[in-house]
C-alpha positions as CSV (number, residue, x, y, z in Angstrom):
1,M,0.1,-0.3,-0.2
2,R,1.2,3.5,-1.1
3,R,0.8,6.8,1.7
4,L,-0.6,9.8,-0.2
5,L,-0.8,13.2,1.8
6,L,-2.2,16.1,-0.4
7,V,-1.9,19.8,0.9
8,D,-3.7,22.5,-0.9
9,D,-6.0,25.3,1.4
10,E,-9.0,24.7,-1.7
11,L,-10.5,22.1,-1.1
12,S,-11.4,21.2,-4.6
13,I,-7.9,21.1,-5.8
14,L,-7.1,18.4,-3.1
15,H,-10.2,16.5,-4.4
16,S,-9.2,16.9,-8.4
17,L,-5.4,15.8,-7.5
18,K,-6.9,12.6,-5.4
19,R,-9.5,11.6,-8.5
20,A,-6.3,12.6,-10.7
21,I,-3.6,10.5,-8.9
22,S,-6.5,7.7,-8.2
23,L,-6.7,7.8,-12.4
24,S,-3.2,7.2,-12.6
25,A,-2.6,4.5,-10.2
26,V,-5.3,2.2,-11.6
27,G,-4.3,-1.2,-9.5
28,H,-2.3,0.5,-7.1
29,D,-3.9,0.2,-3.4
30,I,-3.4,4.0,-2.3
31,E,-4.4,5.8,1.4
32,F,-4.8,9.4,0.9
33,E,-4.8,11.8,3.1
34,L,-5.5,15.4,3.0
35,F,-5.1,18.6,4.7
36,T,-6.0,22.4,4.2
37,K,-4.0,23.6,7.0
38,P,-0.6,22.5,6.6
39,K,0.3,22.8,10.1
40,E,-1.7,19.8,10.8
41,A,-0.2,18.2,7.9
42,V,3.2,18.2,9.6
43,L,1.5,17.1,12.8
44,R,-0.4,13.8,11.0
45,C,3.9,13.5,8.8
46,A,5.2,13.2,12.2
47,E,3.0,10.2,13.7
48,V,2.6,8.2,10.4
49,P,5.5,7.3,7.4
50,F,4.4,8.8,3.4
51,D,5.5,7.1,0.2
52,L,4.6,10.8,-1.2
53,I,4.3,14.3,-0.4
54,F,2.0,16.9,-2.6
55,S,1.9,20.4,-1.6
56,D,0.7,23.5,-2.9
57,Y,2.8,26.6,-2.7
58,R,1.0,29.2,-1.8
59,M,-1.3,28.3,1.6
60,P,-1.8,30.9,4.5
61,D,0.4,30.4,7.2
62,L,2.9,27.6,6.2
63,N,4.2,28.1,2.1
64,G,5.0,25.3,0.9
65,V,8.1,25.1,0.1
66,D,8.5,26.0,4.1
67,F,5.9,22.8,5.1
68,L,8.0,20.5,2.8
69,H,11.3,21.5,4.2
70,I,9.9,20.9,7.6
71,A,8.6,17.5,5.7
72,K,12.1,16.9,5.0
73,E,13.5,17.1,8.1
74,I,10.8,14.6,9.8
75,Q,10.9,12.2,6.5
76,P,13.7,12.6,4.4
77,H,13.7,9.6,2.0
78,T,9.6,10.3,1.0
79,A,9.4,12.2,-2.2
80,R,8.2,15.5,-1.5
81,I,6.4,17.4,-4.9
82,L,5.3,21.2,-5.2
83,L,2.7,22.1,-6.7
84,T,2.3,25.4,-8.1
85,G,-0.5,28.1,-10.3
86,F,3.3,30.3,-11.5
87,A,6.4,29.2,-12.5
88,D,8.7,31.4,-9.8
89,F,12.5,30.7,-10.7
90,H,13.1,31.8,-7.2
91,V,10.2,29.5,-5.5
92,I,11.1,27.0,-7.7
93,Q,14.9,27.6,-6.9
94,E,14.2,27.8,-3.2
95,A,12.1,24.4,-3.3
96,I,14.7,23.0,-4.7
97,N,17.9,23.8,-2.6
98,D,16.1,24.0,1.2
99,A,13.3,21.3,0.9
100,Q,15.4,19.5,-1.6
101,I,11.6,18.5,-3.8
102,F,11.6,16.0,-6.1
103,R,9.5,17.7,-8.7
104,Y,7.4,20.7,-9.1
105,L,4.3,20.2,-11.4
106,L,2.6,23.2,-12.8
107,K,-1.4,23.9,-12.0
108,P,-3.7,23.0,-13.8
109,W,-1.6,19.6,-14.3
110,D,-2.0,17.4,-17.4
111,Q,-2.1,14.0,-16.3
112,A,-0.1,12.2,-18.1
113,S,3.0,14.6,-16.1
114,L,0.9,13.8,-13.3
115,E,1.1,10.1,-14.0
116,E,5.2,10.3,-15.6
117,C,6.1,12.9,-12.2
118,I,4.1,9.6,-9.5
119,Q,6.0,6.9,-11.4
120,L,9.0,8.5,-11.3
121,A,8.7,9.6,-7.9
122,W,7.5,6.1,-5.9
123,E,10.5,4.2,-8.3
124,H,13.1,7.7,-6.2
125,S,11.2,6.7,-2.9
126,D,12.0,2.6,-3.1
127,R,15.5,3.1,-4.1
128,M,15.8,5.3,-0.8
129,R,14.0,3.3,1.4
130,E,16.4,0.2,0.0
131,N,19.0,2.6,-0.3
132,E,19.3,3.1,3.4
133,R,18.3,-0.7,4.4
134,L,21.5,-2.2,2.9
135,A,23.7,0.8,4.3
136,N,22.1,-0.8,7.8
137,L,22.4,-4.4,6.8
138,L,26.6,-3.2,6.0
139,R,26.6,-1.3,10.0
140,E,25.1,-4.5,11.4
141,N,27.6,-6.6,9.6
142,T,30.8,-5.0,10.5
143,L,29.6,-4.9,14.5
144,S,31.4,-6.9,16.8
145,P,29.3,-10.1,18.5
146,E,29.2,-7.8,21.4
147,Q,27.6,-4.9,19.5
148,R,24.9,-7.1,17.8
149,E,23.6,-8.5,21.3
150,R,23.8,-4.2,22.9
151,Q,21.3,-3.3,20.1
152,R,19.2,-6.8,20.3
153,L,19.1,-5.7,24.4
154,E,17.9,-2.2,24.0
155,R,15.9,-3.3,21.1
156,E,14.4,-5.4,23.7
157,E,14.3,-3.5,26.7
158,P,15.0,0.0,25.8
159,G,17.4,1.6,28.6
160,I,18.8,-1.7,29.7
161,T,23.0,-1.2,28.5
162,Q,23.0,2.6,29.7
163,V,25.3,2.4,32.6
164,V,24.4,5.4,35.9
165,W,27.7,5.9,37.9
166,D,26.9,8.0,41.7
167,A,28.9,10.5,43.0
168,N,31.5,8.0,43.7
169,G,32.4,6.0,40.9
170,S,29.9,2.9,41.6
171,V,26.8,2.2,39.3
172,S,23.9,3.8,41.1
173,L,20.4,1.7,40.6
174,N,18.2,4.6,41.2
175,D,17.0,6.2,38.2
176,E,16.6,9.5,39.5
177,V,20.2,9.9,39.4
């Protein structure tokens, strides 16, 4: 299942985008979350992972570049796409440099461009996640047996490998030290 986050202050645009994506993703299982308030979308990003995030540029309270920059900090491997009704070079440059967007689409979008953009974004996102998985596997394979055991213990009982020393140098069993 693919999870998509769509953010635009105009509800009609959100529904149009959802409908267009649904048409282009026949055969894919997609779960959509739509937000008209970018600050609420930020909170949701902190709760669940998304495969793809679309954001309008011009929104009250928080513009799309700022929103996508925050989303990048929370979910760095999620592909981010900026929607904009105007082709302002400065805005696009800012989005690429600051929010590291994957693509931008001009409104109104055409279906073929949207479909291509989504397909490329999913491939990019999958590659990023696979690279991260392989890097973690490589790191894990370079650990000593003691380090692997410490990681296993921490997964089972978080904090178990943390030793707290008291003022005289002995191990403290009191959690409040």
